[in-house]
Structure formats: C-alpha cells, structure tokens
C-alpha positions in Angstrom: 102.7 81.5 92.9 101.0 85.5 92.6 99.5 86.8 95.6 95.9 87.5 95.6 94.7 91.3 96.9 91.5 91.4 97.1 89.7 94.9 96.7 86.1 97.0 96.9 84.8 100.2 97.3 81.8 99.1 99.3 82.6 98.3 103.1 79.8 95.9 103.3 80.7 94.0 100.6 84.5 94.0 101.9 83.1 93.2 105.4 81.2 89.5 103.7 84.5 88.4 101.6 86.9 89.3 105.0 84.6 86.8 106.8 84.9 84.2 104.0 88.5 84.8 104.0 89.5 84.7 107.6 86.8 81.4 108.0 89.1 79.0 110.1 91.7 81.1 109.0 92.9 81.9 112.7 93.2 80.4 115.7 93.8 81.6 119.5 94.7 84.8 120.4 94.5 87.1 117.3 96.2 90.3 117.5 95.0 93.7 115.7 97.7 95.8 115.2 96.6 99.1 114.1 97.0 102.6 115.2 94.9 104.0 117.0 95.8 107.8 116.4 97.6 111.0 118.0 95.5 113.3 120.2 93.8 115.7 118.1 94.2 113.9 115.0 90.9 113.0 113.1 91.4 110.9 110.2 92.8 107.3 112.1 90.4 104.4 111.7 87.7 104.4 113.7 86.6 102.4 116.8 83.0 101.4 115.0 84.5 100.0 111.7 87.5 98.1 114.2 84.5 96.9 116.2 83.1 95.0 112.7 86.7 93.5 112.4 86.8 92.4 115.2 83.4 91.2 115.1 84.2 88.8 112.2 87.9 87.9 114.1 85.4 86.6 116.8 82.7 84.6 114.9 85.7 82.8 113.1 86.3 81.5 116.5 89.6 83.6 117.2 90.1 85.6 120.4 91.1 89.2 119.7 93.0 92.2 121.2 93.7 95.6 119.5 97.4 96.2 120.1 99.7 99.2 119.8 103.2 99.8 121.0 104.1 103.6 122.9 106.0 106.1 120.5 109.6 107.9 121.0 109.0 111.4 120.7 107.2 113.6 122.9 103.4 112.9 123.1 101.1 111.8 125.5 101.6 108.0 123.6 104.9 107.8 124.9 103.8 105.7 128.0 101.7 102.6 127.8 99.3 104.3 130.2 98.9 107.6 128.9 98.5 105.9 125.5 95.6 104.0 127.0 94.2 107.2 127.8 94.5 108.2 124.3 92.8 105.4 122.7 90.0 106.1 125.2 89.2 109.0 124.4 88.8 107.9 120.9 87.0 105.0 121.6 88.8 102.5 121.8 87.7 100.6 124.7 86.8 96.9 125.6 82.9 97.6 125.7 83.0 99.9 122.5 85.2 97.5 120.4 83.8 94.4 121.8 87.9 92.8 122.9 90.8 93.9 125.2 93.0 96.9 123.8 97.0 96.3 124.8 99.6 99.0 124.8 103.0 97.8 125.5 106.7 98.4 124.8 107.9 94.8 125.8 109.8 93.4 123.2 112.4 90.8 122.2 115.1 91.3 120.2 115.5 89.7 116.5 119.0 90.6 114.4 118.5 91.6 110.3 121.4 93.1 108.2 120.5 96.3 106.9 122.9 98.1 104.1 125.6 95.7 105.4 125.2 96.4 108.7 123.9 94.0 112.0 120.9 95.9 113.4 119.0 94.5 116.6 115.3 95.0 116.3 113.1 94.6 119.2 109.6 93.3 118.0 106.5 93.7 120.5 106.4 90.7 122.6 102.4 90.7 123.0 102.7 90.6 118.9 105.0 87.4 119.3 103.1 85.3 121.1 100.2 85.7 119.9 99.0 82.6 117.4 98.1 85.1 114.9 98.6 88.8 113.6 96.1 91.2 111.3 97.6 94.1 110.5 94.7 96.7 110.1 95.9 99.9 108.3 94.8 103.5 107.5 96.8 104.7 104.4 97.7 107.8 104.5 100.7 110.3 103.5 104.4 110.3 105.5 107.3 112.4 105.6 109.8 109.8 105.7 108.4 107.1 103.4 106.4 108.9 101.0 102.7 106.6 102.6 102.1 104.2 105.6 100.2 101.2 104.8 100.8 97.7 106.0 104.8 97.8 105.9 104.8 101.1 107.7 102.9 100.0 110.9 104.9 97.1 111.3 108.0 98.7 110.6 107.5 101.1 113.4 104.4 100.3 114.9 105.4 96.7 115.8 108.7 97.6 117.4 109.9 99.2 120.4 110.5 102.7 121.5 114.1 102.1 120.9 114.0 100.7 117.7 111.7 103.3 116.3 114.1 105.8 117.6 116.8 103.5 116.2 115.1 104.1 112.7 114.8 108.1 112.3 118.1 108.5 114.0 119.8 105.8 111.9 118.2 107.7 108.6 119.9 110.9 109.7 122.4 112.0 107.1 126.2 112.5 107.8 128.8 114.3 105.2 131.2 112.6 104.2 132.7 114.9 101.2 132.5 115.7 97.7 130.0 118.6 97.7 129.5 120.4 94.4 126.6 122.4 96.0 123.9 121.5 92.8 121.5 121.9 95.8 119.6 119.1 95.4 119.6 117.6 98.8 118.1 120.8 99.9 115.5 120.6 97.3 114.3 117.3 98.4 114.4 118.0 102.2 110.7 117.7 103.2 111.4 120.1 105.9 113.9 122.6 105.0 116.4 122.0 107.3 119.8 122.0 105.0 121.8 125.0 104.6 125.5 125.5 102.9 128.7 126.8 104.5 131.9 126.4 103.5 131.4 124.5 99.9 129.1 122.0 102.1 125.6 121.1 103.3 124.9 121.5 107.1 121.8 119.6 109.0 120.5 121.9 111.1 118.1 124.9 109.5 115.2 123.7 111.1 114.6 119.3 112.1 115.5 116.2 110.7 113.3 113.5 110.9 115.6 111.0 109.4 114.1 110.0 106.2 117.7 109.6 104.0 116.1 111.7 100.9 119.1 114.1 100.9 121.6 110.9 101.4 119.3 109.1 98.6 119.0 112.6 95.8 122.9 113.2 96.3 124.7 112.8 93.0 128.1 112.5 94.5 127.5 110.2 97.4 128.5 112.7 99.8 126.0 112.2 102.3 125.8 108.9 104.4 123.5 107.9 106.7 124.3 107.6 110.4 123.1 103.9 110.3 121.5 102.9 106.8 118.8 104.8 104.6 115.7 105.2 106.8 113.0 103.0 103.7 115.8 100.3 104.2 115.1 100.2 108.7 111.6 100.6 108.0 111.8 97.5 105.1 114.1 95.2 107.7 111.8 96.2 111.1 108.9 95.2 109.2 110.6 91.7 108.2 111.9 91.3 111.9 108.5 91.9 113.4 106.8 89.4 110.9 109.9 86.5 111.5 108.3 86.3 114.5 104.6 86.0 113.6 103.0 82.8 114.0 100.5 83.7 111.3 99.6 86.8 109.6 97.5 89.2 107.3 96.6 92.2 106.6 93.7 95.0 105.2 94.6 98.4 104.0 91.9 101.1 103.9 92.6 103.8 101.9 89.8 105.9 102.7 90.6 109.9 104.7 94.1 109.9 102.9 95.8 112.7 104.9 98.9 113.9 103.9 100.7 113.2 107.3 100.4 110.2 109.6 98.1 109.8 111.9 101.1 110.5 114.5 100.5 113.8 114.3 98.0 116.1 116.0 96.9 117.5 112.6 97.7 115.5 109.6 95.5 117.1 106.8 94.8 118.0 104.4 93.2 115.1 103.0 95.4 114.9 99.6 92.4 112.3 97.5 89.3 110.9 97.2 88.1 108.1 99.2 89.1 104.2 97.2 88.2 101.8 99.0 89.4 98.5 100.8 92.0 96.0 100.4 92.9 92.1 102.0 95.6 90.1 101.4 97.8 87.2 103.2 101.2 89.4 101.5 102.2 91.7 103.1 104.4 93.3 99.8 101.2 92.7 97.3 98.9 94.8 99.0 100.6 98.1 99.7 102.0 98.0 96.1 98.1 97.5 95.2 97.6 100.4 97.3 100.4 103.1 95.8 99.2 101.4 92.0 95.5 102.4 92.6 96.7 105.7 94.2 98.6 106.1 91.6 96.1 105.3 89.0 93.4 107.1 90.5 95.1 110.8 91.4 97.2 110.7 88.3 100.4 111.4 89.5 102.7 110.0 92.5 100.6 112.5 95.1 103.1 111.5 98.1 106.4 111.9 95.7 105.0 115.3 94.9 104.1 116.1 98.3 107.4 114.8 100.7 109.7 114.4 98.0 109.8 110.5 97.8 107.6 107.7 96.5 106.1 105.0 98.8 107.6 102.4 96.3 111.0 102.9 97.7 110.1 100.9 100.7 107.8 98.2 99.6 110.9 97.5 96.9 112.7 97.6 99.9 110.9 95.0 101.7 110.7 93.1 98.6 114.1 92.7 98.2 115.2 91.6 101.6 112.6 89.2 101.5 112.8 88.0 98.4 108.9 88.3 97.6 107.8 89.7 94.1 106.3 92.9 93.4 103.2 91.2 91.0 100.1 90.6 92.3 96.3 89.6 91.1 93.6 92.1 91.8 90.2 90.6 92.5 87.9 93.4 92.4 84.5 92.5 94.7 
C-alpha cells in the first residue's frame, strides 16, 4: 500500500488535520524527538510551534515529553546538562512548552548490517522505553546527507554520542589504490580537504566530516570508507532506532530552510522560500515528498548544488534496507 503524506502551506489547517490524525493514535508516554538548536543558531523549530504539537498530543490523551541526545563534537550540548541550558536559553522549558524536556545519552544496542559489516548502534533508551515517538523535524541543509529531515533526525539524533561519532568516523576516506588524478574527489569535497601528492589523494588539507562524497564519486574505486558510506550508516542508524519504537509518527517542517544544519551556530543563509508542513505515518515517504517538493519549487536539486550530494542518497538507502517503497500519495490540505 502506498503511504499517504499530508501537506499544507497553512499552519492552522495543518494543525487541525494533525489533531484529527493523532486522535487515538498514541497512548501513554510519547517522546517528541526534535532538535532544540545549537547555541547561536536561529532557524531551529521554535517553542511556540512545538507547544502546539505538545497540546495536540495532550488533547489526544498522550503524555508527551521533548527529547534529544547530546552531541559528539565540541559544543555546550556535548553533555546533557549543557544541552539543557542551551534548550532553556532557546525557550524549551516545561513551563513554555507544556511538557518535560529530557536530554540523555543512555542507550540500548541494536545490531545492523551496513555495507556487509556488522555495526552496533546505540539507540537512546528514553525513545525505546516510550509508548510512542513523534519525530518532529526541521528540514534544512546538511554537509554530509544533503539535507536533514526525519531520517536524519533519527539516524543521528536518536543515537548516542558514541554512535554519532562512529557514523561520521566510519564514513571517512581511506586511500586504496588506482588513482588516476581525475580530480573528481576534490571537486566534490564540501570542505576542500583533498590534496594530491605522489600520484594519489591525501585527506588532510582542512578537515573531514566523513561525508564519503569522495568515496561515492571516485570512478576507479580508489577510495574506500573506513567502515561504510556515510549515508548508508545514517540510514541504518535510523532503521535501528525505528526497530525499537513501539509506535511512530512523522512531521516535517519546510520553513526557514538554511544551508547548513541546526547543529552549527550559523547555518544560514536560507536557500529557498518557505513551503509548509508535512505529516505521515511513513518515514521514507515523508522525506521523499520533502525532497520532491523542494526540487519542484526551487527548480533544481539545491542541496546537491550546495553540498555535492543529493538528499535522495540516504532516502534511497533507507528504503532499500527497510524494504519500503519510495512511492507515496500526496494529499494537500
């Protein structure tokens, strides 16, 4: 059966439809998985909107709480206490949003096969223990996955610091052999990290986020990832999380679409006009619709142009490993 994805440009119509869709859908404790923004970032989803989602969940009889996990890189959000202080500065408090706010690195293991390798992902325990998870995602650009939406929200954000580091580290390049100096790897490196010496590439010119772009574009297969291609690891991380959820629902917000992720202090500039809101019970479909709507409205694959990789890569990877369809039925409301 083809999954339905509901879309509206109007917030009020969207929230009314969400209220109808969630009536009786969840019960018990429901985690609202979201990103509450890096210190200095201004494009993350704002508490005034999140509170409306929380209110709808409470009206439906659920007991919601906001949840996110600490980050692996140097940041005030590296530890739970620091993240909670940032969240508070951004307005995410129980008083403001109407439910508890939890940040935790506590996790459970889930083994997955990625590019023929066994990989243990650590899925956040608060999401596993919840009676349901509403994945609330701000659609924006991302250096490694093209854009970040629901799959990225889970494939990185629903995992422990250790797993986040493993995904970025595992996607980093290792030279094998056979370079012909075609230059495609350096042309497609988003951080200008690749130099050539002695007839081969070196990955030490600036810094490497582990995006695996150089691995993917090399026509000679002269570059391999340390563990697996980044977008395959990201997709597997999302599926590892989803396997442990009792029930899930997805909301994507295509507004304030910045060039970079909410994880950086300055993520601008904005790369397109606001489009609106999506909701679905299906993870692949909601991100595929976001991808297709953006290309339709911008007239090109803006994130491939900006970051050298299309968001379709990790969406297709997730569809393949989860054995789900990229097809969908778009319903405008």
